[in-house]
Every structure is written in C-alpha cells, then in structure tokens.
C-alpha positions in Angstrom: 152.9 104.5 -129.3 154.2 107.9 -128.8 151.2 109.6 -130.8 149.1 107.6 -129.1 150.1 108.6 -125.7 149.5 112.1 -126.5 146.0 111.1 -127.9 144.9 109.8 -124.4 146.8 113.0 -122.5 145.1 115.3 -124.5 141.4 113.6 -123.8 142.2 113.1 -120.5 143.2 117.1 -120.2 140.0 118.0 -122.2 137.6 115.9 -119.6 139.4 118.1 -117.3 138.7 121.0 -118.6 135.2 120.3 -119.2 133.9 119.4 -115.4 136.5 122.3 -114.0 134.1 124.7 -116.2 131.8 126.5 -114.1 129.2 124.5 -112.2 126.1 126.9 -114.2 127.5 124.8 -117.2 126.6 121.7 -116.1 122.7 122.5 -115.6 121.5 122.2 -119.0 123.4 118.4 -118.8 121.6 117.9 -115.3 117.8 119.5 -116.7 118.7 116.9 -119.1 119.1 114.1 -117.1 116.2 115.1 -114.7 113.9 114.9 -117.2 115.2 111.6 -119.1 114.6 110.3 -115.8 111.0 111.9 -114.9 109.7 110.1 -118.0 111.2 106.7 -117.1 109.4 106.9 -113.8 106.0 108.1 -115.4 106.7 105.1 -117.8 107.4 102.6 -114.9 104.6 104.3 -112.8 102.5 104.0 -115.7 103.1 100.4 -116.1 102.5 99.7 -112.6 99.3 101.3 -112.5 97.6 99.4 -115.2 99.0 95.3 -113.9 97.4 96.6 -110.7 94.2 97.4 -112.4 93.9 94.4 -114.2 94.3 92.2 -110.5 91.3 94.4 -109.3 87.2 93.6 -109.8 86.2 95.4 -112.1 85.7 93.5 -115.7 86.2 96.6 -117.8 88.7 96.6 -120.1 89.7 99.1 -123.5 89.5 96.5 -126.3 89.5 98.4 -129.2 91.1 95.4 -131.1 89.4 92.6 -129.6 91.7 89.3 -129.4 90.6 86.2 -130.7 88.3 84.3 -128.2 88.1 80.6 -127.0 84.8 79.4 -127.2 83.9 75.7 -125.3 80.8 74.2 -125.7 79.9 71.6 -122.6 77.7 69.1 -123.2 76.2 67.5 -120.0 75.1 63.7 -120.4 74.1 60.3 -118.7 72.9 57.8 -120.3 69.9 59.3 -122.7 72.0 58.3 -126.1 69.2 59.4 -128.4 69.1 63.0 -126.9 72.8 62.9 -126.9 72.6 62.2 -130.4 70.4 65.0 -131.2 72.1 67.4 -129.5 76.0 66.9 -131.1 74.3 66.6 -134.8 72.5 70.0 -134.2 75.7 71.4 -132.5 77.8 70.4 -135.4 75.6 71.5 -138.5 75.2 75.1 -136.9 77.3 78.0 -139.2 80.4 78.6 -137.5 81.9 80.8 -140.1 85.1 82.2 -140.1 85.7 81.3 -136.5 85.3 77.5 -137.0 88.1 77.4 -139.6 90.5 78.7 -136.9 90.3 75.9 -134.9 88.5 77.9 -131.5 85.5 76.3 -131.1 86.0 73.2 -129.2 83.6 70.3 -128.0 83.7 69.4 -124.4 81.4 66.1 -123.8 81.0 65.2 -120.0 79.2 61.3 -119.3 78.3 61.0 -115.9 79.0 57.7 -114.1 75.5 55.0 -113.6 74.5 55.2 -109.7 76.8 52.2 -108.2 74.4 52.0 -105.1 71.3 51.8 -106.9 70.0 48.2 -108.1 67.0 49.5 -109.9 68.7 48.4 -113.3 71.0 45.8 -114.1 74.4 46.7 -113.7 74.9 44.9 -117.1 72.6 47.2 -118.4 74.0 50.1 -117.1 77.2 49.4 -118.9 76.0 48.3 -122.0 74.3 51.6 -122.3 77.4 53.6 -121.2 79.2 51.7 -123.8 77.0 53.0 -126.4 77.0 56.2 -125.8 81.1 56.3 -125.6 81.1 55.0 -128.6 78.9 57.1 -130.3 81.0 59.8 -129.1 84.3 58.1 -130.0 82.8 58.4 -133.7 81.6 61.6 -133.6 83.7 63.9 -135.7 84.1 67.5 -134.8 85.8 69.3 -137.3 86.0 73.2 -135.7 88.4 72.6 -132.7 89.3 69.9 -130.1 87.2 67.4 -128.9 87.6 66.1 -125.7 85.8 63.6 -123.6 85.4 63.5 -120.1 84.0 59.8 -118.8 83.5 60.2 -114.5 84.3 57.0 -113.0 81.3 57.9 -110.4 77.8 59.2 -110.6 78.4 63.1 -110.1 74.9 64.4 -109.9 73.7 67.8 -112.4 74.9 69.7 -110.1 78.7 68.5 -109.8 78.2 68.4 -113.7 76.8 72.2 -114.2 79.5 73.4 -111.1 82.6 71.6 -112.7 82.4 71.5 -116.0 84.5 74.6 -116.1 86.5 76.8 -114.5 88.1 79.9 -117.2 91.4 80.2 -118.6 91.6 83.4 -119.3 89.0 86.1 -119.8 89.0 85.5 -123.1 87.4 82.3 -123.1 83.7 81.1 -123.1 81.7 78.5 -122.0 78.3 77.4 -123.6 76.4 74.6 -121.9 74.1 72.6 -122.7 72.4 69.4 -121.5 72.1 66.2 -123.8 68.5 67.0 -124.7 68.6 70.2 -126.2 69.0 71.1 -129.6 70.1 74.1 -131.3 69.3 76.3 -134.2 72.0 76.6 -136.9 72.2 80.2 -136.4 72.8 79.8 -132.7 76.9 80.7 -133.2 76.7 83.5 -135.4 74.3 85.5 -132.7 76.3 84.6 -129.5 79.5 85.6 -131.4 78.3 88.6 -132.0 76.7 89.2 -128.6 80.2 88.6 -127.4 82.2 91.0 -129.8 78.9 94.1 -128.5 78.1 93.1 -125.2 81.5 92.1 -124.1 84.4 93.0 -125.9 82.8 96.7 -126.8 83.6 99.0 -124.2 80.8 101.6 -125.0 78.2 98.6 -124.3 79.8 96.8 -121.5 78.5 96.1 -118.1 79.9 94.4 -115.2 76.8 93.3 -114.1 76.0 91.2 -117.2 76.9 87.4 -116.7 76.2 85.7 -119.7 73.4 85.1 -122.3 70.5 82.9 -123.0 69.4 81.5 -125.9 66.4 80.1 -124.5 62.6 81.6 -125.0 62.1 84.0 -121.9 58.7 82.2 -120.5 58.9 81.6 -116.7 59.1 84.1 -113.9 60.6 82.2 -110.1 59.4 84.9 -108.1 56.0 84.1 -106.7 52.5 86.4 -107.8 55.3 88.0 -110.1 54.4 90.1 -113.3 53.0 87.8 -116.2 56.5 87.5 -118.5 55.1 89.2 -121.7 57.9 90.5 -124.4 56.8 93.3 -126.9 57.2 91.6 -130.0 59.2 93.8 -131.6 62.1 93.0 -128.9 64.8 90.5 -129.8 67.1 91.4 -126.6 66.2 91.8 -123.0 68.2 91.4 -119.7 66.4 89.2 -117.2 68.0 87.7 -113.7 67.2 84.4 -114.0 69.7 82.2 -115.6 68.8 79.9 -118.5 69.6 76.6 -118.4 68.8 75.4 -121.9 71.4 77.1 -123.7 73.3 79.6 -121.3 76.6 81.3 -122.7 78.5 81.8 -119.6 81.2 85.0 -119.0 85.0 83.9 -117.2 84.9 86.3 -114.7 81.3 86.3 -113.3 81.4 82.2 -113.2 84.7 82.0 -111.2 83.5 84.6 -108.8 80.4 82.5 -108.8 82.4 79.3 -107.9 84.2 81.1 -105.2 80.9 82.3 -103.7 79.7 78.6 -103.9 82.8 77.0 -102.6 82.4 79.6 -99.3 78.5 79.5 -98.7 78.6 75.4 -99.3 81.5 75.0 -97.0 80.1 77.1 -93.8 76.7 74.5 -94.5 74.8 77.6 -95.6 71.7 77.0 -97.9 70.7 79.1 -100.9 67.3 79.4 -99.6 65.7 82.7 -101.4 62.0 83.3 -99.8 59.3 84.1 -102.4 61.4 82.3 -105.1 59.5 78.6 -106.3 63.5 77.9 -106.4 63.0 77.0 -102.8 60.6 74.2 -103.4 62.5 72.9 -106.0 65.4 72.9 -103.7 63.5 71.5 -101.1 62.4 68.6 -102.9 65.5 68.0 -105.0 68.2 69.6 -103.0 71.6 69.1 -104.2 70.8 67.2 -107.0 70.3 71.1 -109.0 72.8 73.8 -108.9 70.1 76.5 -110.2 68.8 77.6 -106.3 72.6 78.3 -105.5 73.5 80.6 -108.6 69.6 82.5 -109.0 70.8 83.4 -105.0 74.2 84.2 -106.3 72.6 86.1 -108.6 70.5 87.9 -106.3 72.9 88.9 -103.6 75.2 90.4 -106.7 72.4 91.7 -108.6 73.5 91.1 -111.8 71.6 89.7 -115.3 71.4 88.1 -118.0 70.8 88.8 -121.8 67.9 86.9 -123.3 66.9 86.6 -127.0 63.1 86.7 -127.3 61.2 86.1 -130.8 57.9 86.4 -132.0 55.2 82.8 -131.9 57.2 81.1 -129.2 60.3 81.1 -131.5 64.2 80.3 -129.9 67.3 79.3 -131.1 67.8 76.7 -128.5 64.8 74.3 -127.5 64.6 71.9 -124.6 63.2 68.4 -125.6 62.4 68.1 -121.8 63.2 64.1 -122.4 62.5 62.1 -118.5 65.4 62.7 -116.3 66.3 64.9 -113.1 64.1 67.7 -114.2 61.5 65.8 -115.4 59.7 62.2 -114.5 58.5 61.7 -118.5 59.2 63.7 -121.7 57.3 66.5 -121.8 58.1 67.1 -125.9 60.0 71.1 -126.9 59.2 73.8 -125.3 59.7 76.3 -128.1 59.8 76.2 -131.5 63.6 76.0 -133.0 64.5 78.7 -135.3 66.0 77.8 -138.5 68.0 79.5 -142.3 64.8 80.2 -143.1 63.0 81.4 -140.3 65.8 83.9 -139.7 68.9 85.2 -140.8 72.0 86.1 -138.7 71.6 89.6 -139.8 67.9 90.2 -138.7 68.7 90.7 -135.2 70.0 93.9 -134.9 72.2 94.6 -131.6 70.8 97.8 -130.2 72.8 100.0 -127.5 73.0 98.3 -124.6 71.2 101.5 -123.2 68.4 100.9 -125.1 67.9 97.1 -124.2 65.4 96.6 -121.0 66.1 95.3 -117.9 64.0 92.8 -115.6 64.2 91.4 -112.0 63.0 87.9 -110.8 59.4 89.0 -110.5 59.8 90.5 -114.3 59.4 94.2 -112.9 61.3 96.6 -114.6 64.9 97.8 -113.1 66.3 100.8 -115.0 70.1 101.0 -113.9 72.7 103.8 -114.1 70.5 106.9 -112.9 73.0 109.2 -112.2 72.1 113.0 -111.3 74.3 115.4 -111.2 72.5 119.0 -112.3 69.1 120.2 -111.7 68.1 119.4 -115.2 68.8 115.9 -115.0 66.9 116.0 -111.4 63.8 117.2 -113.0 64.1 114.7 -116.0 64.5 111.7 -113.8 61.9 112.7 -110.9 58.7 112.1 -112.6 59.9 108.3 -113.2 60.3 107.8 -109.6 57.4 109.5 -107.5 54.5 107.8 -106.1 51.4 109.7 -104.8 53.1 112.6 -106.2 55.6 111.7 -103.3 59.3 111.4 -103.3 61.6 109.7 -100.4 65.0 111.5 -100.4 67.7 109.2 -98.6 71.0 110.4 -97.1 74.2 108.9 -97.7 76.3 110.6 -95.9 77.6 108.5 -92.9 75.8 105.6 -94.2 76.7 102.3 -93.3 76.1 99.7 -96.2 74.4 97.0 -93.9 71.8 99.2 -92.7 71.3 101.2 -96.5 70.5 97.5 -97.4 68.1 96.5 -95.0 66.5 99.8 -95.8 66.4 98.6 -99.3 64.6 95.5 -98.1 61.9 97.6 -96.7 61.1 99.6 -99.3 60.8 96.2 -101.3 58.7 95.0 -98.7 56.3 98.2 -98.8 56.5 98.3 -102.2 58.2 101.3 -101.9 59.7 102.8 -105.3 59.5 106.2 -105.3 62.9 106.5 -103.4 66.1 108.3 -104.0 69.8 108.5 -102.3 71.5 111.7 -102.5 75.0 111.7 -101.0 78.8 111.8 -102.3 80.4 109.5 -104.9 81.6 106.3 -103.5 81.4 102.5 -103.9 78.2 102.1 -102.5 77.1 105.4 -104.2 77.5 103.0 -107.8 76.2 99.8 -106.8 72.9 101.2 -105.9 73.0 103.0 -109.0 74.0 99.5 -110.6 71.6 97.6 -109.2 69.1 100.6 -110.5 68.5 102.7 -107.9 68.2 106.1 -108.5 71.2 108.3 -107.1 72.2 112.0 -106.8 76.0 113.1 -106.7 75.7 115.9 -104.2 79.6 116.8 -105.0 79.0 117.6 -108.6 75.1 119.2 -108.4 76.2 121.4 -105.6 79.7 122.5 -107.7 77.2 123.5 -110.6 74.9 125.5 -108.2 77.2 127.2 -105.5 80.5 129.1 -107.6 82.9 128.4 -104.6 86.5 126.8 -103.8 85.8 126.7 -100.4 85.9 123.1 -99.7 82.6 122.1 -96.9 82.7 119.8 -94.6 79.8 116.6 -95.4 77.2 118.2 -93.3 77.1 121.7 -94.8 76.9 119.4 -98.2 74.5 117.1 -96.8 72.2 120.3 -95.5 72.6 122.3 -98.9 72.1 118.9 -101.1 68.5 118.5 -99.4 67.5 122.2 -99.4 68.2 121.7 -103.4 66.4 118.7 -104.0 63.6 119.6 -102.0 62.9 123.0 -103.8 63.3 121.5 -107.1 60.6 118.8 -105.8 58.2 121.8 -105.5 58.6 122.8 -108.3 57.5 120.3 -109.7 54.7 119.8 -107.3 56.3 116.7 -105.5 55.8 116.2 -101.6 59.3 115.4 -100.4 59.8 112.9 -97.2 64.1 113.4 -96.4 65.1 110.8 -94.0 68.9 110.7 -92.7 70.7 107.2 -92.8 70.4 106.3 -89.0 66.4 105.8 -89.7 64.2 103.2 -91.1 60.6 103.6 -93.0 59.0 100.3 -91.6 55.3 101.3 -92.3 54.7 103.9 -95.1 50.6 103.6 -94.0 50.4 104.8 -90.9 52.8 108.1 -91.8 51.0 109.0 -94.5 47.7 109.0 -92.3 50.1 111.1 -90.1 50.4 113.3 -92.7 47.7 115.7 -93.7 47.2 118.8 -95.0 46.7 120.7 -91.9 50.4 121.0 -91.6 52.5 122.1 -94.1 55.9 120.5 -93.3 56.4 118.0 -90.5 60.1 117.1 -88.8 61.9 115.0 -86.2 65.2 116.5 -85.0 66.3 113.9 -83.5 65.9 111.4 -86.4 66.7 113.6 -89.0 63.4 113.5 -90.7 61.8 116.3 -92.2 58.8 116.3 -94.7 57.9 119.4 -96.9 54.2 119.0 -98.4 53.9 120.5 -101.5 51.4 123.4 -101.5 51.0 126.7 -102.4 52.4 127.8 -98.7 55.5 125.5 -99.4 55.9 126.5 -102.6 56.4 130.4 -101.9 58.1 129.6 -98.1 61.0 127.8 -100.6 61.8 130.4 -102.9 65.4 131.6 -103.7 66.0 134.0 -100.6 64.9 130.8 -98.5 67.4 128.9 -100.1 69.8 131.6 -99.6 69.2 131.8 -96.3 69.9 128.3 -95.7 73.0 128.3 -97.6 74.4 131.4 -96.0 74.2 129.7 -92.2 75.9 126.4 -93.7 78.8 128.5 -95.1 78.8 131.3 -92.7 81.6 129.2 -91.2 82.5 126.0 -92.3 85.0 125.3 -89.7 82.2 125.4 -87.3 79.7 123.5 -88.9 80.8 119.7 -88.5 77.7 119.0 -86.6 75.5 121.3 -88.4 71.7 120.3 -87.8 69.9 120.7 -91.2 66.8 120.3 -89.9 67.2 122.3 -86.7 68.2 125.2 -89.3 64.9 124.2 -91.4 63.0 124.9 -88.3 64.3 127.8 -87.2 64.1 129.7 -90.4 60.6 128.1 -90.9 59.7 129.6 -87.8 60.8 132.7 -88.3 58.1 132.6 -91.1 55.8 132.4 -89.0 54.3 128.8 -90.4 53.5 125.8 -88.0 55.2 122.8 -88.1 54.3 119.3 -86.7 56.2 117.2 -85.1 56.8 113.3 -86.6 56.4 110.5 -84.0 59.3 107.9 -83.9 61.0 105.1 -82.2 64.8 105.3 -80.9 65.7 101.6 -80.8 68.8 102.2 -79.3 67.1 104.4 -76.1 64.5 101.4 -75.9 66.3 98.5 -74.4 62.6 96.4 -73.7 62.2 94.5 -77.2 58.2 94.1 -75.9 57.9 98.1 -75.4 59.4 98.7 -78.6 56.8 96.2 -80.6 54.1 98.0 -78.7 55.0 101.5 -79.8 55.7 100.1 -83.8 52.1 98.3 -83.1 50.8 101.7 -81.8 51.5 103.1 -85.6 54.9 104.8 -85.2 56.4 103.8 -88.8 59.7 105.1 -88.3 62.4 103.8 -85.9 65.6 105.5 -85.7 69.1 105.3 -83.8 72.0 107.9 -82.8 74.8 107.4 -85.2 77.2 107.6 -82.0 75.8 104.0 -80.9 77.9 100.9 -81.9 76.4 99.6 -85.3 76.3 95.8 -84.1 74.2 96.8 -81.5 71.7 98.5 -83.8 71.7 95.3 -85.9 71.2 92.9 -82.9 68.0 95.4 -81.6 66.6 95.3 -85.2 67.2 91.1 -85.6 65.7 91.1 -82.1 62.7 93.3 -83.6 62.2 91.2 -86.8 63.1 94.1 -88.9 66.7 92.9 -89.7 65.9 91.7 -93.4 69.2 90.8 -95.2 71.7 87.9 -94.8 75.5 87.6 -94.3 75.9 88.7 -98.2 74.2 91.9 -97.4 71.1 91.3 -99.4 68.0 90.3 -99.0 66.9 87.0 -97.6 63.3 87.6 -99.6 62.1 88.2 -103.2 58.8 89.9 -102.9 56.7 90.6 -105.8 53.9 93.4 -106.4 52.1 93.5 -109.7 52.6 96.6 -111.4 
C-alpha cells in the first residue's frame, strides 16, 4: 500500500513538472493538436460539401464503379388481350443476360378499368374482358424479378396510365414504358443496358440534357414544315428532342422534374400549347386523354434530348402494331421491321462517344451543344460554322436579364437568324445557352490569355476589350460583325441589311449599344494591332474610373481620329415612346432594332414588349412557338 502511494505521488509530481516547464515546450504539442483539428475540420467540410452537392439540380455524379441498377418494365394495357399477350411474350423472350439472373428486372402491369359511364358495350362483356386479362396476367410467368399487377378501380385513361406509372425511388432506377400493342426485339434489353452504362453512368459521356432513350424508329417530325427526317444509314445512334412512346426508357431525375412541372402547370390551369407543332392539333382533338403534348412542352422549355436508335431498312428494336385504341380508330399494322438475333447481334451497335453523336431539335434541324470559346484559336474554329452572309451577330451578356436574352433567342428563331454568338462572363445563363446549342465566348478566359495583367477590371472594361478582340478576329476571317448590347432587340434583319450598304464601313448607335463593322480592306487596316492597343490603353488607363465605360463612344472617337466616316443606325427606344401606335409606326417604317435604357425597370420593358407583340416567351422563359425553317 505504501509503495502504491509513493508511486501515485511520483506520478503526480512528474505531471506537475511537465506542466511547470516553460511554455516553449508546449509549442510542439499545441502545433500537433492544431494540425489534427484542422484535418478533422477539412474532412467535415468535405463531407458537408459532398452532401449539399447531392441536393443540387445537377445530374452529374462520379461513378467509377457504377452500382447495380433496377430496371422496371411498365406495361400499360386496357382491354386488348391479344395485344397484351403478344407484348408480354416478346418481353419474356428477350435476352437479359447476367442482369436477369440477379432478379433486378421487374415487370409491372397496369390494367385500366373500363368506363362505367359508357353504355356502348354491355357491362357483362366488359367484366368478362377484364377477367380474361387478369387471368392471363396472373398465370403469366416472369423469371427475372418481381411481377406486380395494378388493376384500377376506375377508368384512368392513357395520360394517367403514363404519368402515374412511376415515381423513381432512387437515381439508380429506370423505367421502360410500353403500351400493350408494342413488340420488342430479343436484343432490346442488352442495348438499353449498354446505353445506361455508357450515357448515364460514364461521366465522360454523361449530359444532364438527356432524359432517356427510345427504341422505336425515328420517323416523325412534330414541327410543322420541318426538315424531312433522313438519317444516314451508317448512323445507329442520334439525339432527338421528341419523346418515343413506342418503347421509351426514362431516366429518373428528368422524369421527376417533369412530374413536378406538370403538377404546377396543371394546377394553375395552364395548357400545353406550343405553336408550330402538330401536337397542338392532337391536344385540341383529344385533350387530357393523351400526355405527350405535356411532355413535349416540358422538353421544349428545358432544352432536353432523347437518345434514338436507328437501323437501315426501317428496322427497329421496338415495333408498334398500332392496334385500334385511343391513338388509332382501326388497326394500322406494324410501323417498322422488328430486328431479331439473326438480323443484328448485340455487339453490332457500336456506342460512339457522346461528343460524336448528332443532336436534332423538333424541326429535325441539327443542334451543336457545348461550343464554348476560351481563346482566339477556338474562336477561329467556330466562327465559320455560325456565320451567315459573311456576317456574325455578337451579343453581349454583360448585365443581361435572362428573360430578355431568351426573348431575343425567340426572335432569332423567328427570323431564321442562326449566325449569332454570345460573349460574357461565365454564369448559369452562359452555360445554359451553350447547353442548348448556342455558341458562347468566355470573355474572362479569352482576356486572361490576351492581356497579361493581374489587374481586376470592371465588367464595362471587359466588355469593351472582349468585343474589340472578337471584331478583329472576324475581320481577319473576312466577316462583318453586328455587335448588340443586352438591352437591344433585333426585330427585322431585312431592313437592317438594306440600310447597311458599302457606302460606310462602320455603323453605330451609341445610346443603344450597337456597333456594325463591315468587312473591308479599310476596316481591316483600321482595326489593326495599333488600333486594338489604343482601345486597350484607353479602357485600362484608369479602371476605377471606367465603371460606366461607353465602348461604342470610345470606338467612335478612335475612328474619327483616323478620319473615317461613321453612319448612325436608326433604332427605336421603347422606354421613351409610351404610345404603342407611334412605336408600331416607327417599326413599320423600317426601324429594325428596339432598345431600352438599362435603368428602366425590367417589368416595365416586358409590359411594353408584350403590348407591341414582341414578347415571344412564356412563363417558363421558353419560346411560345417552334418555328421551322427548311435547311
């Protein structure tokens, strides 16, 4: 006991001696504890950031080792036993490979009830038909996963059958929706499985604009007077905005987004009208009996696309027999030739990188997403593809309101103006425009490579310098440049072309931020490196004083110093003109550009544009119409 007491006393004295040492002896310990705390903090921040990122709207995830996914087959049927039996047998005969052995492919059959209010068929006949279908489905064997039967108590209709068939339970659940008059190839699942791995889980080939994949043959253009749908026989995969109801695979997040969008619009009594589309006629005739006009309107507002498979000789991996029903008054027969194992092996469809695939809109006009210019070499590569009549329309995104930019795009579509390119700082709007197929110039990255300075310039200076360098590059390539600010709107390019003649080389409108530089030997000589240096020097001389730098005024001064003549472009200020009749008269007299001061409230400008029938977007900030121009 004495020994133990002495030991405890020695220990206490030793600890006291340690803490009695000079403070400098504690520094290593404190530094060690600080480092440990800092590492723990970094781990917690990393985990929190990763968790918050998962709640965002982005679809991108890092799947180096994709998890097993669940594949749900959603069969929609009503009173067509023969059609249903043909459909289910084709699904059962397909090759599910290893996935089928793991029981992750589930069959869900949705049987709609007959309409009790309709008397065109005796109730007993309807009951017998329903019992036959239920009996067949009950006896049908499904070996690859669960079989679930949903028999409705009332007539839901085709729209509800589709929309209520699925709410994804995770990001790893996919739905393949088929109506009962569909027949699938034995190879269908193998192709879909590969598409999912390639374009959903492979991050290098993933794109959030893709909402699924269709196995039906691309054969229909919904935009009125659109291009004839012609696919190169060598092309087996393409992207097309149109949903394919004859064998459509749906990705989970876009479908959830659509369902919430549908609920919001339907609850607010909005209709899925989209001018210029044949779906308008469908909806006016069939109303809420169909769902595709709603989905097409949603896809148009979001700028989403669908993967399509395409094969020669009208071959397809899913075929609709177009039996009599909601869509067809009488049976029309198969729309395509069903591909079997002898016609196509599962390895014959080569999945190209997403960057190699072609994208098409509702008019079946090609769309080229992802064109972001970061240096002059990239600009020189892209400009030839966007020019029209040797002219480039350069639109500034500095200080741009999203709704005005979207409205401008609708006017471009209406005027068939495709030679535009946007320039501005990186932002959500910037990348959304690129995702939808509009070329954009990242002014910050462009200037970082051109101006070796650590000075942080205001946006007004960046706008001036970015425009100046782009105009010079356009002139070098032989293109004229029409530069517009974000507060102007081109409403008729014809009169503007008529007014821009060879008599003058430069046209401006200082108040509306318009600069037109014609391609000529005079402007190419004028817009030299020396001229560019003068603009750079003037713009960066005192950045703190350049918050309201007027780039057009600066160019005008420099051009006049060179003794060159400048012509003024006629425009209409809709903010100053409160009388709609006088504005319409001015537009009728050939003033092709309207503009407004950025100091005027955006809602006031919107009201004025609506009054003048120049507001072409809806509440989703998407065009109210699809305008097709034959290419």
